[in-house]
Backbone as CSV, one residue per row, in Angstrom:
resi,resn,N_x,N_y,N_z,CA_x,CA_y,CA_z,C_x,C_y,C_z
1,MET,16.841,-16.539,9.274,16.585,-15.902,10.555,16.871,-16.894,11.684
2,ALA,17.527,-16.407,12.722,17.831,-17.256,13.861,16.549,-17.676,14.554
3,ASP,16.650,-18.804,15.308,15.460,-19.328,15.977,14.880,-18.307,16.951
4,SER,15.764,-17.589,17.694,15.270,-16.604,18.656,14.537,-15.472,17.957
5,SER,15.082,-15.015,16.823,14.424,-13.950,16.066,13.104,-14.429,15.494
6,CYS,13.072,-15.677,15.058,11.830,-16.248,14.527,10.768,-16.313,15.617
7,ASP,11.163,-16.734,16.808,10.218,-16.779,17.931,9.718,-15.381,18.281
8,ASP,10.639,-14.393,18.231,10.247,-13.011,18.505,9.246,-12.521,17.465
9,ALA,9.468,-12.888,16.204,8.570,-12.464,15.129,7.181,-13.058,15.323
10,VAL,7.115,-14.332,15.688,5.822,-14.986,15.924,5.087,-14.317,17.078
11,GLU,5.797,-14.059,18.165,5.183,-13.426,19.326,4.744,-12.004,19.002
12,PHE,5.569,-11.285,18.230,5.215,-9.910,17.868,3.974,-9.875,16.983
13,MET,3.877,-10.809,16.042,2.703,-10.846,15.175,1.445,-11.144,15.992
14,ARG,1.543,-12.043,16.943,0.398,-12.343,17.805,0.004,-11.111,18.613
15,LEU,1.000,-10.376,19.122,0.741,-9.176,19.913,0.013,-8.120,19.089
16,VAL,0.480,-7.885,17.854,-0.143,-6.870,17.005,-1.551,-7.290,16.602
17,ALA,-1.717,-8.579,16.280,-3.043,-9.073,15.882,-4.065,-8.853,16.991
18,GLU,-3.645,-9.049,18.241,-4.555,-8.836,19.363,-4.780,-7.339,19.612
19,ALA,-3.712,-6.542,19.532,-3.826,-5.114,19.827,-4.640,-4.380,18.772
20,GLU,-4.576,-4.841,17.524,-5.238,-4.141,16.428,-6.516,-4.833,15.964
21,SER,-7.007,-5.798,16.704,-8.161,-6.571,16.237,-9.362,-5.671,15.954
22,ALA,-9.684,-4.773,16.881,-10.837,-3.880,16.691,-10.571,-2.881,15.569
23,THR,-9.363,-2.325,15.535,-9.012,-1.345,14.501,-9.073,-1.955,13.116
24,ARG,-8.545,-3.165,12.978,-8.557,-3.830,11.671,-9.983,-4.176,11.234
25,ALA,-10.803,-4.600,12.160,-12.190,-4.921,11.819,-12.937,-3.682,11.340
26,GLU,-12.740,-2.557,12.028,-13.391,-1.318,11.615,-12.835,-0.826,10.281
27,ALA,-11.523,-0.979,10.066,-10.925,-0.564,8.798,-11.461,-1.394,7.641
28,MET,-11.647,-2.676,7.871,-12.207,-3.538,6.826,-13.648,-3.129,6.501
29,GLN,-14.415,-2.774,7.514,-15.772,-2.292,7.290,-15.765,-1.000,6.464
30,ASP,-14.842,-0.094,6.795,-14.742,1.156,6.044,-14.374,0.897,4.587
31,LEU,-13.446,-0.026,4.367,-13.013,-0.338,3.011,-14.166,-0.940,2.207
32,ASN,-14.874,-1.863,2.803,-16.016,-2.471,2.117,-17.122,-1.447,1.866
33,PHE,-17.334,-0.545,2.834,-18.378,0.472,2.690,-18.071,1.384,1.507
34,ARG,-16.791,1.740,1.335,-16.438,2.624,0.218,-16.826,2.002,-1.115
35,TYR,-16.637,0.708,-1.236,-16.866,0.056,-2.523,-18.244,-0.598,-2.616
36,GLY,-19.184,-0.133,-1.796,-20.577,-0.482,-2.030,-21.209,-1.469,-1.072
37,ASP,-20.430,-2.063,-0.182,-21.009,-3.007,0.790,-21.499,-2.196,1.982
38,GLN,-22.692,-1.601,1.854,-23.158,-0.611,2.819,-24.403,-1.038,3.591
39,TRP,-24.889,-2.239,3.337,-26.060,-2.739,4.054,-25.623,-3.674,5.179
40,PRO,-26.205,-3.552,6.354,-25.932,-4.543,7.414,-26.340,-5.934,6.957
41,ALA,-25.566,-6.934,7.345,-25.789,-8.292,6.861,-27.171,-8.814,7.229
42,GLU,-27.656,-8.499,8.446,-28.942,-9.031,8.872,-30.095,-8.460,8.036
43,ILE,-29.961,-7.180,7.633,-31.012,-6.573,6.807,-30.989,-7.162,5.401
44,VAL,-29.784,-7.360,4.855,-29.680,-7.968,3.525,-30.291,-9.359,3.528
45,ASN,-29.986,-10.138,4.555,-30.529,-11.507,4.627,-32.054,-11.497,4.735
46,SER,-32.594,-10.592,5.563,-34.049,-10.533,5.705,-34.720,-10.105,4.413
47,ARG,-34.105,-9.205,3.679,-34.682,-8.766,2.403,-34.626,-9.878,1.353
48,LYS,-33.558,-10.670,1.400,-33.483,-11.790,0.470,-34.595,-12.801,0.751
49,LEU,-34.840,-13.050,2.030,-35.902,-13.998,2.389,-37.271,-13.487,1.945
50,GLU,-37.443,-12.172,1.960,-38.722,-11.572,1.581,-38.766,-11.176,0.110
51,ASN,-37.668,-11.506,-0.635,-37.579,-11.137,-2.056,-37.735,-9.626,-2.270
52,ARG,-37.133,-8.871,-1.383,-37.157,-7.411,-1.489,-35.805,-6.914,-1.944
53,PRO,-35.745,-5.828,-2.726,-34.457,-5.321,-3.216,-33.677,-4.614,-2.111
54,ALA,-32.377,-4.554,-2.278,-31.496,-3.805,-1.369,-30.580,-2.952,-2.239
55,LEU,-31.057,-1.783,-2.632,-30.324,-0.906,-3.535,-29.236,-0.138,-2.784
56,THR,-28.118,0.080,-3.443,-27.018,0.845,-2.867,-26.697,2.018,-3.784
57,ILE,-26.886,3.225,-3.299,-26.506,4.439,-4.029,-25.196,4.910,-3.400
58,ASN,-24.089,4.516,-4.013,-22.774,4.744,-3.395,-22.254,6.144,-3.729
59,GLU,-22.370,7.038,-2.765,-21.833,8.386,-2.929,-20.486,8.564,-2.238
60,THR,-20.135,7.626,-1.385,-18.883,7.737,-0.622,-17.669,7.740,-1.529
61,ASP,-17.635,6.825,-2.498,-16.470,6.689,-3.372,-16.209,7.972,-4.143
62,ALA,-17.254,8.643,-4.587,-17.076,9.877,-5.355,-16.406,10.965,-4.517
63,TYR,-16.809,11.095,-3.252,-16.198,12.105,-2.384,-14.735,11.772,-2.089
64,ILE,-14.439,10.497,-1.905,-13.062,10.095,-1.628,-12.174,10.349,-2.850
65,ARG,-12.690,10.059,-4.038,-11.923,10.317,-5.257,-11.633,11.813,-5.429
66,LYS,-12.544,12.640,-4.989,-12.312,14.080,-5.055,-11.120,14.481,-4.201
67,ILE,-11.027,13.910,-2.998,-9.891,14.204,-2.115,-8.606,13.616,-2.699
68,GLU,-8.696,12.428,-3.283,-7.520,11.820,-3.911,-6.981,12.700,-5.032
69,ASN,-7.859,13.268,-5.829,-7.423,14.144,-6.924,-6.741,15.396,-6.393
70,GLN,-7.219,15.916,-5.274,-6.559,17.071,-4.672,-5.156,16.716,-4.216
71,GLN,-5.001,15.509,-3.664,-3.672,15.071,-3.228,-2.733,14.883,-4.404
72,ARG,-3.234,14.385,-5.526,-2.388,14.165,-6.703,-1.862,15.477,-7.277
73,GLN,-2.577,16.554,-7.052,-2.127,17.853,-7.533,-0.995,18.418,-6.686
74,GLN,-0.836,17.886,-5.486,0.226,18.368,-4.599,0.758,17.201,-3.772
75,ARG,1.448,16.291,-4.458,1.977,15.107,-3.783,3.110,15.478,-2.823
76,PRO,3.308,14.678,-1.785,4.432,14.936,-0.871,5.756,14.681,-1.569
77,ARG,6.748,15.492,-1.257,8.078,15.344,-1.837,9.129,15.449,-0.740
78,MET,10.227,14.706,-0.914,11.363,14.839,-0.012,12.089,16.136,-0.338
79,ASN,12.301,16.968,0.659,12.895,18.280,0.430,13.883,18.598,1.553
80,PRO,15.171,18.262,1.382,16.169,18.508,2.435,16.382,20.003,2.679
81,HIS,16.613,20.357,3.947,16.906,21.742,4.323,18.228,21.766,5.087
82,PRO,19.068,22.771,4.827,20.351,22.857,5.551,20.134,23.297,6.991
83,VAL,20.486,22.447,7.936,20.336,22.750,9.353,21.626,22.365,10.058
84,GLY,22.159,23.254,10.873,23.390,22.960,11.600,24.575,23.715,11.028
85,GLY,25.649,23.776,11.815,26.820,24.556,11.427,27.541,24.034,10.195
86,ARG,27.502,22.723,9.949,28.238,22.140,8.830,27.361,21.993,7.590
87,ALA,26.103,22.390,7.658,25.201,22.267,6.521,25.386,23.447,5.573
88,SER,24.998,23.236,4.320,25.087,24.298,3.323,23.956,24.140,2.319
89,ILE,23.634,25.228,1.650,22.569,25.205,0.653,22.964,24.317,-0.522
90,GLU,24.252,24.313,-0.890,24.717,23.499,-2.025,24.523,22.008,-1.740
91,VAL,24.873,21.574,-0.525,24.687,20.165,-0.168,23.205,19.812,-0.155
92,ALA,22.374,20.725,0.358,20.938,20.480,0.389,20.379,20.335,-1.023
93,LYS,20.868,21.151,-1.958,20.418,21.045,-3.351,20.837,19.708,-3.956
94,THR,22.049,19.262,-3.615,22.528,17.968,-4.115,21.667,16.829,-3.569
95,LEU,21.373,16.886,-2.268,20.524,15.860,-1.664,19.115,15.893,-2.252
96,LYS,18.616,17.078,-2.542,17.294,17.194,-3.150,17.268,16.527,-4.522
97,GLY,18.362,16.697,-5.284,18.456,16.036,-6.579,18.490,14.522,-6.442
98,LEU,19.210,14.022,-5.434,19.252,12.578,-5.190,17.874,12.050,-4.795
99,CYS,17.186,12.811,-3.939,15.837,12.396,-3.532,14.906,12.361,-4.731
100,ARG,15.024,13.351,-5.605,14.176,13.374,-6.788,14.481,12.182,-7.698
101,HIS,15.769,11.825,-7.798,16.149,10.653,-8.594,15.519,9.383,-8.022
102,ILE,15.543,9.239,-6.687,14.945,8.063,-6.046,13.454,7.989,-6.367
103,GLU,12.755,9.123,-6.272,11.315,9.130,-6.517,10.985,8.810,-7.969
104,VAL,11.731,9.403,-8.896,11.470,9.142,-10.318,11.822,7.714,-10.677
105,ASN,12.970,7.241,-10.186,13.424,5.888,-10.492,12.497,4.832,-9.906
106,SER,11.807,5.166,-8.815,10.912,4.225,-8.148,9.472,4.328,-8.626
107,ASP,9.186,5.356,-9.443,7.786,5.667,-9.769,7.009,5.838,-8.468
108,ALA,7.566,6.690,-7.606,7.059,6.824,-6.242,5.650,7.407,-6.184
109,ASP,5.219,8.109,-7.244,3.875,8.690,-7.224,2.809,7.620,-6.984
110,ASN,2.987,6.454,-7.584,2.024,5.372,-7.393,1.991,4.921,-5.931
111,ALA,3.172,4.834,-5.318,3.238,4.417,-3.913,2.577,5.453,-3.008
112,TYR,2.849,6.740,-3.272,2.227,7.798,-2.476,0.706,7.778,-2.624
113,ASP,0.241,7.674,-3.874,-1.207,7.728,-4.131,-1.940,6.561,-3.476
114,LEU,-1.362,5.372,-3.563,-2.019,4.204,-2.989,-2.083,4.300,-1.468
115,ALA,-0.990,4.714,-0.845,-0.978,4.853,0.614,-1.984,5.906,1.063
116,PHE,-2.063,7.014,0.327,-3.007,8.078,0.683,-4.444,7.610,0.511
117,SER,-4.697,6.863,-0.557,-6.043,6.357,-0.805,-6.518,5.467,0.338
118,PHE,-5.665,4.553,0.790,-6.032,3.706,1.924,-6.206,4.536,3.194
119,ALA,-5.355,5.539,3.371,-5.403,6.337,4.599,-6.717,7.090,4.725
120,ILE,-7.205,7.694,3.637,-8.452,8.447,3.741,-9.664,7.528,3.694
121,THR,-9.477,6.289,3.251,-10.593,5.341,3.210,-10.797,4.659,4.555
122,MET,-9.686,4.202,5.171,-9.856,3.392,6.381,-8.909,3.788,7.509
123,GLY,-8.162,4.885,7.327,-7.388,5.406,8.444,-5.895,5.167,8.398
124,PHE,-5.414,4.224,7.582,-3.968,3.989,7.513,-3.598,3.399,6.155
125,GLY,-2.398,3.733,5.716,-1.837,3.198,4.484,-0.330,3.298,4.575
126,TYR,0.382,2.525,3.772,1.834,2.463,3.892,2.504,2.503,2.510
127,PHE,3.698,3.086,2.475,4.665,2.802,1.427,5.992,2.549,2.126
128,ARG,6.945,1.974,1.438,8.167,1.564,2.120,9.410,1.899,1.319
129,LEU,10.522,2.021,2.034,11.841,2.218,1.430,12.613,0.919,1.487
130,PHE,13.345,0.617,0.414,14.209,-0.553,0.410,15.341,-0.321,-0.577
131,THR,16.355,-1.137,-0.501,17.474,-1.051,-1.430,17.499,-2.294,-2.307
132,ASP,18.014,-2.106,-3.521,18.120,-3.231,-4.447,19.275,-2.960,-5.398
133,TYR,19.819,-4.036,-5.976,20.933,-3.880,-6.910,20.442,-3.240,-8.197
134,VAL,21.283,-2.367,-8.764,20.883,-1.652,-9.975,20.852,-2.575,-11.187
135,ARG,21.720,-3.598,-11.176,21.731,-4.594,-12.245,22.125,-5.934,-11.646
136,GLU,21.865,-6.994,-12.371,22.220,-8.320,-11.880,23.722,-8.525,-11.798
137,ASP,24.494,-7.809,-12.636,25.952,-7.990,-12.657,26.666,-6.864,-11.905
138,SER,25.968,-6.180,-11.000,26.557,-5.050,-10.298,26.414,-5.228,-8.792
139,PHE,27.388,-4.672,-8.061,27.305,-4.648,-6.605,26.735,-3.318,-6.102
140,ASP,26.474,-2.374,-7.019,25.906,-1.083,-6.641,24.421,-1.234,-6.344
141,GLN,23.967,-0.492,-5.341,22.560,-0.532,-4.964,21.953,0.867,-5.006
142,ASP,20.674,0.913,-5.281,19.915,2.146,-5.243,18.818,2.034,-4.188
143,ILE,18.345,3.196,-3.747,17.210,3.256,-2.833,15.933,3.354,-3.659
144,TYR,14.907,2.619,-3.251,13.639,2.621,-3.961,12.498,2.864,-2.978
145,ILE,11.426,3.453,-3.493,10.193,3.645,-2.742,9.155,2.711,-3.343
146,GLY,8.642,1.780,-2.562,7.752,0.753,-3.089,6.349,0.832,-2.511
147,GLN,5.407,0.279,-3.261,4.023,0.226,-2.816,3.826,-0.859,-1.760
148,VAL,2.842,-0.664,-0.926,2.313,-1.717,-0.061,0.871,-1.905,-0.496
149,GLU,0.630,-2.935,-1.311,-0.672,-3.099,-1.948,-1.773,-3.454,-0.957
150,ASN,-1.407,-4.087,0.146,-2.392,-4.449,1.165,-1.885,-3.988,2.527
151,PRO,-2.403,-2.870,3.059,-1.916,-2.370,4.356,-2.125,-3.351,5.494
152,PHE,-3.068,-4.295,5.346,-3.310,-5.263,6.404,-2.157,-6.260,6.548
153,THR,-1.256,-6.328,5.574,-0.104,-7.217,5.674,1.035,-6.591,6.477
154,VAL,0.846,-5.344,6.907,1.853,-4.656,7.719,1.428,-4.727,9.180
155,TYR,2.309,-5.262,10.006,2.069,-5.364,11.446,3.029,-4.391,12.137
156,PHE,2.485,-3.215,12.493,3.319,-2.121,12.988,3.345,-2.127,14.512
157,ASP,4.423,-1.623,15.059,4.634,-1.598,16.503,3.462,-0.911,17.210
158,PRO,2.668,-1.636,17.995,1.522,-1.013,18.673,1.928,-0.043,19.765
159,ASN,3.185,-0.070,20.188,3.663,0.861,21.207,4.113,2.190,20.619
160,SER,4.111,2.314,19.302,4.474,3.571,18.660,3.363,4.586,18.873
161,SER,3.745,5.802,19.279,2.755,6.839,19.570,2.905,8.074,18.694
162,GLU,4.018,8.204,17.982,4.227,9.369,17.135,3.396,9.262,15.854
163,PRO,2.875,10.390,15.332,2.032,10.341,14.124,2.729,9.720,12.918
164,ASP,4.036,9.954,12.770,4.758,9.397,11.620,5.402,8.051,11.926
165,GLY,5.239,7.555,13.164,5.744,6.232,13.513,7.242,6.122,13.665
166,HIS,7.952,7.249,13.804,9.415,7.166,13.850,9.927,6.568,15.162
167,ASP,9.060,6.452,16.158,9.485,5.861,17.420,9.242,4.353,17.467
168,ALA,8.758,3.779,16.378,8.519,2.333,16.344,9.840,1.579,16.364
169,GLU,9.842,0.448,17.031,11.057,-0.353,17.113,10.895,-1.718,16.453
170,ARG,9.671,-2.073,16.047,9.461,-3.363,15.388,8.380,-3.229,14.323
171,CYS,8.539,-4.009,13.274,7.528,-4.047,12.215,7.671,-5.383,11.483
172,LEU,6.548,-5.947,11.100,6.545,-7.208,10.363,5.660,-7.040,9.127
173,ILE,6.186,-7.457,7.976,5.479,-7.326,6.704,5.414,-8.698,6.047
174,THR,4.218,-9.107,5.651,4.063,-10.403,5.010,3.861,-10.234,3.512
175,ASP,4.252,-11.251,2.780,4.098,-11.255,1.326,3.940,-12.698,0.881
176,VAL,3.459,-12.889,-0.341,3.192,-14.224,-0.863,4.043,-14.460,-2.100
177,MET,4.658,-15.636,-2.194,5.375,-16.027,-3.393,5.137,-17.515,-3.649
178,THR,5.427,-17.940,-4.864,5.241,-19.347,-5.189,6.306,-20.184,-4.489
179,LYS,5.985,-21.437,-4.244,6.951,-22.329,-3.600,8.190,-22.535,-4.454
180,ASN,8.017,-22.611,-5.779,9.166,-22.801,-6.665,10.147,-21.645,-6.535
181,LEU,9.645,-20.411,-6.527,10.511,-19.247,-6.382,11.139,-19.209,-5.001
182,PHE,10.389,-19.587,-3.981,10.923,-19.607,-2.625,12.089,-20.577,-2.507
183,GLU,11.956,-21.760,-3.085,13.011,-22.774,-2.999,14.264,-22.337,-3.747
184,LYS,14.096,-21.542,-4.822,15.253,-21.060,-5.570,15.973,-19.942,-4.818
185,GLN,15.211,-19.052,-4.200,15.824,-17.922,-3.500,16.353,-18.308,-2.120
186,TYR,15.684,-19.283,-1.479,16.086,-19.686,-0.127,16.232,-21.203,-0.083
187,PRO,17.266,-21.726,-0.746,17.389,-23.190,-0.848,17.609,-23.898,0.479
188,SER,18.176,-23.223,1.456,18.465,-23.868,2.745,17.372,-23.631,3.784
189,ALA,16.327,-22.898,3.418,15.271,-22.585,4.380,14.252,-23.710,4.428
190,SER,13.632,-23.850,5.575,12.585,-24.857,5.744,11.223,-24.184,5.759
191,LEU,10.208,-24.908,5.316,8.852,-24.380,5.312,8.262,-24.509,6.709
192,GLN,7.953,-23.383,7.299,7.413,-23.390,8.664,6.289,-22.366,8.745
193,GLY,5.105,-22.793,9.031,3.962,-21.902,9.069,3.710,-21.329,10.444
194,PHE,3.280,-20.054,10.482,2.847,-19.442,11.729,1.436,-19.914,12.034
195,THR,1.054,-19.798,13.264,-0.315,-20.158,13.653,-1.179,-18.922,13.816
196,HIS,-0.608,-17.733,13.617,-1.347,-16.500,13.838,-1.667,-15.823,12.516
197,THR,-2.781,-15.141,12.488,-3.161,-14.321,11.349,-4.025,-13.188,11.883
198,ALA,-4.324,-12.218,11.025,-5.103,-11.064,11.470,-6.070,-10.648,10.383
199,THR,-7.060,-9.891,10.771,-8.075,-9.413,9.833,-7.442,-8.653,8.682
200,GLY,-7.845,-8.976,7.466,-7.368,-8.266,6.289,-6.215,-8.919,5.584
201,ASP,-5.480,-9.795,6.288,-4.395,-10.542,5.640,-5.059,-11.652,4.826
202,ILE,-5.112,-11.474,3.505,-5.995,-12.268,2.652,-5.730,-13.761,2.777
203,LEU,-4.476,-14.161,2.664,-4.143,-15.578,2.712,-4.128,-16.036,4.168
204,GLN,-5.099,-16.823,4.560,-5.220,-17.247,5.952,-4.175,-18.298,6.317
205,GLU,-3.831,-19.167,5.385,-2.829,-20.192,5.646,-1.452,-19.692,5.217
206,TRP,-0.441,-20.062,5.980,0.924,-19.645,5.644,1.501,-20.498,4.511
207,VAL,1.142,-21.741,4.449,1.647,-22.642,3.406,0.456,-23.293,2.722
208,THR,0.343,-23.096,1.404,-0.711,-23.733,0.627,-0.079,-24.682,-0.388
209,LYS,-0.900,-25.214,-1.263,-0.399,-26.173,-2.243,0.602,-25.534,-3.188
210,GLU,0.364,-24.288,-3.600,1.210,-23.631,-4.596,2.057,-22.500,-4.029
211,ASP,1.592,-21.863,-2.962,2.227,-20.637,-2.479,2.705,-20.772,-1.041
212,ILE,3.542,-19.811,-0.678,3.991,-19.704,0.711,4.059,-18.229,1.059
213,ARG,3.693,-17.916,2.271,3.736,-16.529,2.716,5.011,-16.296,3.527
214,LEU,5.695,-15.207,3.210,6.924,-14.841,3.897,6.645,-13.718,4.884
215,ALA,7.363,-13.712,5.970,7.271,-12.643,6.960,8.635,-11.968,7.069
216,GLU,8.678,-10.690,6.746,9.905,-9.900,6.891,9.815,-9.152,8.219
217,TYR,10.714,-9.480,9.127,10.684,-8.924,10.477,11.807,-7.912,10.626
218,ILE,11.436,-6.667,10.902,12.399,-5.571,11.037,12.335,-5.072,12.470
219,TYR,13.476,-4.962,13.114,13.465,-4.543,14.521,14.731,-3.767,14.858
220,VAL,14.639,-2.972,15.904,15.771,-2.200,16.416,16.445,-3.008,17.506
221,ASP,17.740,-3.169,17.398,18.517,-3.890,18.400,19.347,-2.871,19.181
222,ARG,18.960,-2.578,20.391,19.641,-1.565,21.196,20.871,-2.151,21.895
223,VAL,21.979,-1.422,21.800,23.234,-1.824,22.433,23.745,-0.663,23.282
224,ALA,24.069,-0.929,24.522,24.559,0.122,25.421,25.949,0.579,24.993
225,SER,26.181,1.891,25.056,27.480,2.443,24.702,27.765,3.630,25.616
226,GLU,29.036,3.826,25.962,29.420,4.885,26.894,29.881,6.117,26.126
227,LEU,29.288,7.255,26.431,29.667,8.518,25.817,30.659,9.236,26.711
228,ILE,31.786,9.671,26.139,32.822,10.346,26.919,33.147,11.700,26.267
229,MET,33.714,12.579,27.061,34.154,13.881,26.564,35.637,14.041,26.864
230,LEU,36.412,14.375,25.841,37.851,14.567,25.990,38.147,15.943,26.538
231,SER,39.411,16.165,26.912,39.795,17.439,27.527,39.604,18.619,26.587
232,ASP,39.638,18.379,25.271,39.435,19.468,24.308,37.975,19.699,23.973
233,GLY,37.052,18.995,24.649,35.631,19.184,24.403,35.032,18.238,23.385
234,THR,35.872,17.409,22.731,35.359,16.459,21.749,34.613,15.340,22.451
235,THR,33.492,14.964,21.906,32.703,13.838,22.452,32.750,12.662,21.499
236,LEU,32.800,11.477,22.049,32.818,10.270,21.238,32.371,9.099,22.096
237,TYR,32.001,8.004,21.428,31.598,6.776,22.118,32.817,5.892,22.330
């Protein structure tokens, strides 16, 4: 990544961490509450000092699992529809078959279920699309749908206002790998740690003794272009 892009990524991560600080804190509380951490810390501490029990009857998880099971019975699916003068039902059926191949090849049900589980627990969850080579000796690539095991590692454009996020122009995703693997995959890269972190991103340090955290920065680069119309009505850039 170029130095300017790296600086943009650092600034963007700081911006999201500040914009989402309250949301992330509340989401972490919701996540902990689901799995039984339901007592306020001050009450737990006072009961420990007094040798009094603090019982937790966790009914929240059971209700959430009920909703998860309903979602598993009717998972979301990609379903192309023919729209426009050049579209046809045959092409839509072909695209539907390709979409089904992507989902089956990716084991997309796991990605959908995990994202939905986080969403109903704490308000947001993610899965992602990416491409990868079909074999080590091939230049052909397939599209895959992958899990995001920790939604807190996703730093989404805070200026996005659409429910599905299609108007977002920037996103940063962090991941952890061993230093040995990092040096093999990126032999010319230097180890450089960010100074920013956010609630829920488990690894607080960017560089540890054994591991290093990577930041994948995705952004839209807008370029001005002139649209013209020819005498026959054809439009082009």
